[in-house]
N, C-alpha and C positions, 0 to 999 in steps of 0.2 A: 427644668426638663421633664419631673416626675408627672407634671400636670399639664405636658403638652406643649411648653413653651418651647420654641425653636430659638436657640442660642445664635446671636450675631456677636462674634468675638474679634478683638484683634489678633491677627494671625502670627504673632510673634511667639508663641510658645510651641516647641514640637510636638508636645504631647497633643495639644489641640488639633494641629494639623495631621497627625497620624490618626487620631480617633474619631474625628467629626467632619472632615471635608466633605462637603456634599450629601452627605447620609443625613446626619442628625442635626445640622446646623450650617450656618456660614461664617467664613472668614474674611477680614477686610485688613487692608494694609494702610493705603492713604486714607485719609479722613474722607474724601468724596465716595470712595468706595462703599464705606458704612451706609452713607445715603441710598447708595445704588442697590446694595445688596437688602437693605430694609424695605426699600419701595418694590423690588421685585418680589419679595415674599409676599408683601400686601397685594400686589396684582396678580399673583398666581396662588389661589386659594387650594387647588388639587396638590400642587407641590407642597405647600406649606402644611396641608394635613398628612400627607405622607411622611414628611420629616417630623412632624410632630409626634406621630405614632412610632417612629423610629427613635426619637430622643426619649420617649416614655420607656420604652423598652431598654435602651442604654443606662437611663439613670437608675434602672434598678440594681444595678451593680454597686450603688452608692447608698442602697437602702441600709436602714439601722439592723435589720435581720442579716441581710448579707455580710455586714461589717462585723456583727457579732459570731456568725460563723466562721468568717475567713481570720479574722485577728483572735478571736476568741480561742480557736482550735489551735492555731499557732504559739500563742502565748499562754496556754493553759499550764503546759508543762513547765514553761521557765517560771511562772509565777509560782507554782507549787514548789519548785526546786529553791526558789529564792526564800520563799516563806519558811520552808524547813530548815534552812541553814542560819536563820536568824533566831538568836537566842530570846526566849520569851514572847515569841509570835506564834500564836495558833494557825495551825495549816487549815 
């Protein structure tokens, strides 16, 4: 997604349904729908370009930098507390 790939994924996971439907990718259930969804994206370059741009923007939430900011900030206190309670471990 970070490079503009429009995902076409099986629509069985609730997370995908709520975060992606129609804006950053396509969902399919029966096998035939996979073919239809993929063909429709090929035949509609303007829609595919719009979705690719949205997918790239949405993928930024999973970047290494964002991960480090989010998880690092939340775990920094925990790591320091844990390290300081373990004998022989420098903080």
